[in-house]
C-alpha positions as CSV (number, residue, x, y, z in Angstrom):
1,M,115.2,117.7,85.0
2,E,116.1,120.6,87.3
3,I,119.1,120.2,89.6
4,I,119.4,122.1,92.9
5,D,123.0,122.1,94.1
6,Y,124.2,122.1,97.7
7,P,127.9,122.7,97.1
8,N,128.8,123.0,100.8
9,Y,127.8,119.4,101.3
10,N,128.6,118.0,97.8
11,E,124.9,117.0,97.5
12,R,122.3,117.5,94.7
13,L,118.5,117.4,94.6
14,F,117.1,116.3,91.2
15,V,113.6,117.7,90.5
16,S,111.2,116.7,87.8
17,K,107.5,117.5,87.4
18,L,105.8,114.9,85.2
19,S,103.2,115.6,82.6
20,N,100.4,114.4,84.9
21,G,101.4,116.9,87.7
22,L,103.3,114.5,90.0
23,T,106.5,116.1,91.3
24,V,109.5,113.8,91.8
25,Y,112.4,114.7,94.0
26,M,115.6,112.5,94.0
27,Q,118.6,112.9,96.3
28,P,121.2,110.2,95.6
29,K,123.6,109.5,98.5
30,K,127.0,108.0,97.7
31,G,128.0,105.1,99.9
32,F,124.5,104.3,101.0
33,N,123.2,100.8,100.6
34,K,119.5,101.4,101.1
35,T,116.9,103.4,99.3
36,T,114.0,105.2,100.9
37,A,111.0,106.6,99.1
38,V,108.1,108.6,100.4
39,L,104.9,109.3,98.4
40,G,103.3,112.3,100.0
41,V,99.7,113.5,99.6
42,N,98.9,117.1,100.6
43,Y,95.9,115.9,102.5
44,G,95.4,115.5,106.2
45,S,92.8,115.5,109.0
46,I,92.0,119.2,108.8
47,D,90.9,118.7,105.2
48,S,87.5,117.3,106.1
49,Q,85.8,120.5,104.9
50,F,86.4,122.0,101.5
51,I,84.7,123.6,98.5
52,L,84.7,121.3,95.5
53,N,83.6,122.8,92.1
54,G,81.7,125.5,94.0
55,Q,79.9,123.3,96.4
56,K,80.8,123.0,100.1
57,V,81.6,119.5,101.3
58,V,81.7,118.4,104.9
59,Q,83.1,114.9,105.6
60,P,83.3,112.9,108.8
61,A,86.3,113.6,111.1
62,G,89.0,111.0,110.7
63,I,88.3,110.3,107.0
64,A,91.9,111.1,105.9
65,H,93.3,108.5,108.4
66,F,90.6,106.1,107.4
67,L,91.5,106.4,103.7
68,E,95.2,105.8,104.6
69,H,94.2,102.4,106.1
70,K,92.0,101.5,103.2
71,M,94.7,102.0,100.6
72,F,96.6,98.9,101.8
73,D,93.5,96.6,101.6
74,K,93.1,95.4,98.0
75,K,90.7,93.0,96.4
76,D,92.5,89.8,97.2
77,Y,95.8,90.8,98.8
78,D,97.4,93.0,101.4
79,V,100.0,95.5,100.2
80,F,102.3,94.9,103.1
81,E,102.7,91.3,101.8
82,L,104.0,92.6,98.5
83,F,106.6,94.7,100.2
84,N,107.6,91.9,102.5
85,K,108.3,89.6,99.6
86,T,110.8,92.0,98.2
87,G,112.5,92.5,101.7
88,A,111.3,96.1,102.0
89,R,110.0,97.8,105.1
90,S,106.8,99.8,104.5
91,N,104.7,102.2,106.5
92,A,102.2,105.1,106.3
93,F,101.0,107.8,108.6
94,T,98.5,110.7,108.6
95,S,99.1,114.1,110.2
96,F,97.0,117.2,110.4
97,T,98.0,118.2,106.8
98,K,99.7,115.3,105.1
99,T,99.4,111.6,104.4
100,N,102.7,109.8,103.6
101,Y,103.3,106.3,102.2
102,L,106.9,105.0,102.4
103,F,109.2,102.1,102.0
104,S,112.9,101.4,102.7
105,T,114.8,98.7,100.9
106,A,118.3,97.4,100.0
107,E,117.2,95.8,96.8
108,S,114.5,95.6,94.1
109,V,114.0,99.4,94.1
110,K,112.1,99.5,90.8
111,E,109.7,96.7,92.0
112,N,109.1,98.5,95.2
113,L,108.5,101.9,93.5
114,D,105.9,100.2,91.3
115,I,104.2,98.7,94.3
116,L,104.2,102.1,96.1
117,L,102.8,104.0,93.1
118,D,100.3,101.4,92.1
119,F,98.7,100.7,95.5
120,V,98.3,104.5,96.2
121,Q,97.1,105.4,92.7
122,I,95.0,102.4,91.9
123,P,92.4,102.2,94.7
124,Y,90.0,99.4,95.5
125,F,87.0,100.4,97.6
126,T,83.8,98.4,98.3
127,T,81.1,98.9,100.9
128,A,82.0,95.6,102.6
129,K,85.7,96.6,102.9
130,V,84.7,100.1,104.2
131,E,82.5,98.6,106.9
132,R,85.2,96.0,107.8
133,E,87.7,98.8,108.3
134,K,85.5,100.6,110.8
135,G,86.0,97.9,113.4
136,I,89.8,98.0,113.0
137,I,89.9,101.8,113.3
138,D,87.5,101.7,116.3
139,Q,90.1,99.5,118.1
140,E,92.8,102.0,117.4
141,I,90.7,104.9,118.6
142,N,89.8,103.1,121.8
143,M,93.5,102.3,122.4
144,Y,94.4,106.0,122.2
145,Q,91.4,106.9,124.3
146,N,93.0,105.0,127.1
147,D,96.4,106.7,126.6
148,P,96.7,109.7,129.0
149,D,99.6,111.3,127.0
150,N,97.6,111.1,123.8
151,Q,94.5,112.5,125.4
152,A,96.4,115.3,127.1
153,Y,98.0,116.4,123.8
154,F,94.8,116.3,121.6
155,E,92.6,117.9,124.3
156,T,95.1,120.8,124.6
157,I,95.0,121.3,120.8
158,A,91.2,121.2,120.9
159,S,91.2,123.9,123.6
160,L,93.5,126.0,121.5
161,Y,91.3,125.6,118.4
162,P,87.7,125.1,119.7
163,D,84.9,124.5,117.2
164,S,87.4,123.9,114.4
165,V,88.6,120.8,112.5
166,L,91.7,120.9,114.6
167,A,89.6,120.1,117.7
168,N,89.1,116.6,116.2
169,D,91.5,113.8,116.8
170,I,93.4,112.8,113.6
171,A,91.7,109.4,113.7
172,G,88.3,110.9,114.5
173,T,85.9,109.3,117.0
174,V,84.0,106.0,117.0
175,Q,80.9,107.9,116.0
176,T,82.4,109.9,113.1
177,V,84.2,106.8,111.7
178,G,81.0,104.9,112.0
179,S,79.3,107.4,109.7
180,I,81.9,107.1,106.9
181,T,80.3,105.7,103.7
182,L,81.8,104.3,100.5
183,A,80.7,107.5,98.8
184,D,82.7,109.6,101.4
185,V,85.8,107.5,100.8
186,E,85.5,107.7,97.0
187,L,85.0,111.5,97.0
188,A,87.9,112.1,99.4
189,Y,90.2,110.0,97.2
190,K,89.1,111.7,93.9
191,T,89.5,115.1,95.4
192,F,92.9,114.8,97.0
193,Y,94.7,111.8,95.7
194,R,95.6,113.5,92.5
195,P,99.1,113.6,90.9
196,E,99.3,117.4,91.1
197,N,98.6,117.1,94.9
198,M,101.3,114.6,95.5
199,T,105.1,114.4,95.7
200,L,107.5,111.5,95.5
201,F,110.8,111.9,97.4
202,I,113.6,109.3,97.0
203,T,117.0,109.2,98.6
204,G,119.8,106.8,99.2
205,R,121.3,104.5,96.6
206,L,119.8,105.5,93.2
207,D,120.6,106.7,89.8
208,P,118.4,109.8,89.0
209,Q,118.0,109.2,85.3
210,E,117.3,105.5,85.6
211,T,114.9,106.0,88.5
212,L,113.0,108.8,86.8
213,G,112.6,106.5,83.7
214,W,111.0,103.8,85.9
215,I,108.6,106.4,87.4
216,E,107.7,107.8,84.0
217,A,107.0,104.4,82.7
218,N,104.8,103.6,85.7
219,Q,102.8,106.9,85.4
220,A,102.3,106.5,81.6
221,D,99.9,103.7,82.2
222,K,97.7,105.7,84.6
223,P,94.9,108.0,83.3
224,S,95.0,111.6,84.4
225,P,92.0,112.6,86.6
226,E,89.5,115.2,85.4
227,P,90.3,118.8,86.4
228,I,88.6,120.1,89.5
229,S,88.2,123.4,91.4
230,L,89.2,122.9,95.0
231,Q,89.3,125.5,97.8
232,R,90.5,124.4,101.2
233,L,88.8,125.8,104.3
234,E,91.5,126.7,106.8
235,N,90.0,129.5,108.9
236,F,90.8,129.0,112.6
237,E,89.1,131.7,114.6
238,R,91.0,133.1,117.6
239,Q,89.9,132.3,121.1
240,D,91.4,134.5,123.8
241,Q,89.8,133.4,127.1
242,P,92.4,131.5,129.1
243,T,91.2,128.3,130.7
244,I,92.4,125.1,132.3
245,H,90.7,122.0,131.2
246,H,90.5,119.0,133.6
247,R,90.2,115.3,132.8
248,Q,90.1,112.3,135.1
249,M,92.0,109.2,134.0
250,N,93.9,106.3,135.7
251,V,97.3,108.0,136.1
252,A,100.0,107.6,138.8
253,R,100.8,111.3,138.8
254,P,98.9,114.3,137.3
255,K,99.8,115.2,133.8
256,V,100.1,118.9,132.7
257,T,100.0,120.3,129.3
258,L,100.4,124.0,128.3
259,G,99.5,124.9,124.7
260,L,100.6,128.1,123.0
261,R,98.8,129.0,119.9
262,G,100.5,131.4,117.5
263,T,98.3,134.0,115.9
264,D,101.0,135.9,114.0
265,P,101.4,135.4,110.2
266,V,104.0,132.8,109.1
267,P,105.8,133.0,105.8
268,T,106.0,130.1,103.4
269,G,109.0,128.2,102.0
270,R,112.4,128.6,103.5
271,A,111.4,131.8,105.3
272,G,108.8,129.7,107.1
273,L,111.5,127.1,108.0
274,K,113.6,129.9,109.4
275,Y,110.6,131.0,111.6
276,E,110.2,127.4,112.8
277,I,113.9,126.9,113.6
278,A,114.1,130.2,115.4
279,L,111.2,129.4,117.7
280,S,112.6,125.9,118.3
281,V,115.9,127.6,119.5
282,M,113.9,130.0,121.7
283,F,112.1,127.1,123.4
284,D,115.4,125.3,123.9
285,L,117.0,128.3,125.4
286,F,114.4,128.4,128.2
287,L,113.0,124.9,128.4
288,S,115.8,122.4,127.5
289,E,117.8,120.6,130.1
290,N,120.6,123.1,129.6
291,S,118.5,126.1,130.6
292,V,118.6,127.7,134.1
293,E,114.8,127.7,134.0
294,Y,114.6,123.9,133.6
295,D,117.3,123.4,136.2
296,K,115.3,125.5,138.7
297,L,112.0,123.6,138.0
298,Y,113.8,120.3,138.3
299,H,115.6,121.0,141.6
300,D,112.4,122.5,143.0
301,E,110.8,119.0,142.2
302,I,108.2,120.6,140.0
303,I,109.2,118.6,136.9
304,D,111.0,115.3,136.2
305,D,112.5,113.6,133.1
306,S,109.1,113.4,131.5
307,F,109.2,117.1,130.7
308,S,109.1,117.9,127.0
309,W,107.9,120.4,124.4
310,E,107.2,120.3,120.7
311,F,106.4,122.9,118.1
312,E,104.1,122.4,115.1
313,N,104.2,124.7,112.1
314,E,101.7,123.5,109.5
315,R,99.5,124.7,106.7
316,G,97.3,127.4,108.2
317,F,98.3,127.1,111.9
318,H,101.2,126.8,114.4
319,F,101.3,125.9,118.0
320,A,103.6,124.6,120.8
321,V,102.7,122.0,123.5
322,I,104.7,121.7,126.7
323,S,104.0,118.6,128.8
324,C,105.1,116.9,132.0
325,D,104.1,114.6,134.8
326,T,104.1,116.5,138.1
327,S,102.8,116.4,141.6
328,E,102.2,120.2,141.5
329,P,100.1,120.8,138.4
330,T,98.9,124.3,139.1
331,I,102.3,125.5,140.3
332,L,103.9,124.1,137.2
333,I,101.4,125.9,135.0
334,D,102.0,129.2,136.8
335,R,105.8,128.8,136.6
336,L,105.7,128.0,132.9
337,K,103.6,131.1,132.2
338,A,106.0,133.2,134.1
339,I,108.9,131.9,132.2
340,I,107.2,132.5,128.8
341,K,106.2,136.0,129.9
342,K,109.9,137.0,130.6
343,I,111.4,135.5,127.4
344,P,111.4,138.8,125.3
345,E,113.2,140.6,128.1
346,A,115.6,137.8,128.9
347,L,116.6,136.8,125.3
348,P,119.2,139.5,124.7
349,S,121.4,138.2,127.6
350,R,121.5,134.6,126.3
351,T,124.4,135.1,123.7
352,A,126.6,132.3,125.1
353,E,123.7,129.9,125.5
354,F,122.5,130.7,122.0
355,Q,125.8,129.6,120.5
356,L,125.8,126.5,122.6
357,Q,122.3,125.7,121.4
358,K,123.2,126.2,117.8
359,N,126.2,123.9,118.2
360,E,124.0,121.2,119.7
361,L,121.6,121.4,116.8
362,F,124.4,121.2,114.3
363,G,125.5,118.0,116.0
364,N,121.9,116.6,115.6
365,Y,121.9,117.5,111.9
366,V,125.3,115.8,111.3
367,E,123.8,112.6,112.7
368,M,120.6,112.9,110.6
369,K,122.6,113.5,107.4
370,D,123.8,109.9,107.7
371,S,120.3,108.4,107.8
372,E,118.1,108.2,104.7
373,E,115.1,107.9,106.9
374,A,115.9,111.1,108.7
375,I,116.7,112.9,105.4
376,S,113.3,111.8,103.9
377,G,111.6,112.7,107.2
378,Q,112.9,116.3,107.1
379,F,112.0,116.8,103.4
380,D,108.9,119.0,102.6
381,G,107.7,119.5,99.1
382,F,104.4,121.2,99.9
383,I,105.4,124.7,101.2
384,G,106.0,126.5,97.9
385,E,109.6,125.4,97.4
386,P,111.4,122.1,98.2
387,V,113.1,122.1,101.6
388,T,115.8,119.6,102.5
389,I,117.9,118.9,105.6
390,Y,120.7,121.0,103.9
391,D,118.4,124.0,103.7
392,E,117.8,123.6,107.4
393,V,121.5,123.5,108.2
394,E,122.2,126.7,106.1
395,I,119.4,128.5,107.8
396,L,120.7,127.5,111.2
397,K,124.2,128.6,110.2
398,S,123.0,132.1,109.4
399,L,120.5,132.4,112.3
400,T,121.4,135.2,114.8
401,L,120.1,135.9,118.2
402,A,118.5,139.0,116.8
403,D,116.5,136.8,114.4
404,V,115.3,134.7,117.3
405,Q,114.4,137.9,119.2
406,A,112.4,139.3,116.4
407,I,110.5,136.1,115.5
408,S,109.9,135.2,119.2
409,S,108.5,138.7,119.8
410,D,106.0,138.3,117.0
411,F,105.0,134.9,118.2
412,L,104.7,135.8,121.9
413,K,103.1,139.2,121.4
414,Q,99.6,137.7,120.7
415,V,100.1,134.1,121.8
416,V,97.0,132.3,123.2
417,M,97.7,129.9,126.0
418,Q,95.5,127.0,127.2
419,A,96.4,124.5,130.0
420,G,95.2,121.0,130.8
421,I,95.5,118.7,133.8
422,I,94.8,115.0,133.8
423,Q,94.7,113.4,137.2
424,D,93.6,110.3,138.9
425,H,89.9,109.7,139.7
C-alpha cells in the first residue's frame, strides 16, 4: 500500500491498486464519527461515442445518466432500501465525464461498502426494466425543460460546442432516451464499468488496513472482465462566430448567460488543478461581490443577487458560464464582454485584491477540511495523479499574481464567447 503524506496538515492518503485494476484511496480522519465512500466511474455524458475494439460506436445521448438510474433497480429490491436499513445516506450523479455512487454512514461501514460495490459491479438489466425506466427519466427531463436556469445553462454550453456531444443535455432528450435499448445499456456497462476505469475513495472514520481487507475480500468474488481496446472520442471543433441565442419561457425577468470556451491547452494532474484555481481567482477578482466591476454593475441596477459564475475544467474541454437575471440583457452582455476584454491589462494592479481573494479562499478550505462530504467531493482520481483538498491548499498557497496573469492570458487570448437570453413570451 502506497502512502502519500501531507505533513503540513498531519494527514495521509493510503493508495492501493487491486489486482483487478480497481484503485482504492483511503483518507482516515481522526475525531470524525462518519465515513463517506465514493465509487467513481470515469464515464459521463460525453462518452456516448467511442471506438471499441476497432469499431466506432455511437450511443443515444443520455445513456450514461440512464445507466446510473438503472444500477439502483435490481431484480426484486431497490438499492436505496438496503442503504436505508443500515442508516446510511446514499446518492449518485452523472456529469459530463464521471458517474459517482456514494454513501455516508456512522455505522456498519463494511456492510455499506459491500452494498456499494455489489450493486455497481453486479448489474441486473432486462428489457422490461429498461422500458420502465424511460418513463421515469422522461419525467425528469420534462421537469428540467421547464426550468429556465437549467435551460439557459445547457443552451449556452450547446452554443459553445455546437454539433458535439457537449451540445446534448446530460440526461439526453425524451427522443434519445426513448431509443435506448437493452443492448445499448449492456454495451455501455461492459465498456466503461470496469475495475480499471473506476476508483473508490473513502474518508472519515476508518482503519486503512482493515478497510482494504474488506474491499479485497469483496473483489475476490468478482470475475475480471475480458480485456478491451477503447478509444474515447473527445474532439471538440472550434466555433468562432459570436452569436446571441434567444429563448422564450415563462420568466419574471430576462435571464442572461455568457459562456466562455477555452481553446488553450490545459495540463493534467496538479498542474491542471493550478490552472483551474488560477482562473477561478481571476474571475473572482473581476466578478465577485468584492470587485469594483461587480459593485458598478450592481449600483447601475444591471445585476442583482442572482449574479453568479462557474468554471468547468474537465477531460477534453474547459469553459466558464456567467449568469444573471436582469432587466437590461443586452447592456449586461456588452458590459461583461468589456470587463473580460480589460482583464489582462487590469490584472497587474490587483495586488491587494489578489491577497484578499486568496485569504477568502483559504477560509473556505478550512471549512471544507472539517467535512468528509466536502473532502470526498474535492477528490479526483482520474487526472493522472490523485488530487486532494490538501493539494488544492498547497497550490493556492504558492499561487502568485504572476501565475494568474500568465494562465489568464493564455485562456483569454483565444477564448470563444457565446451569449444567451431567456425572456418572457
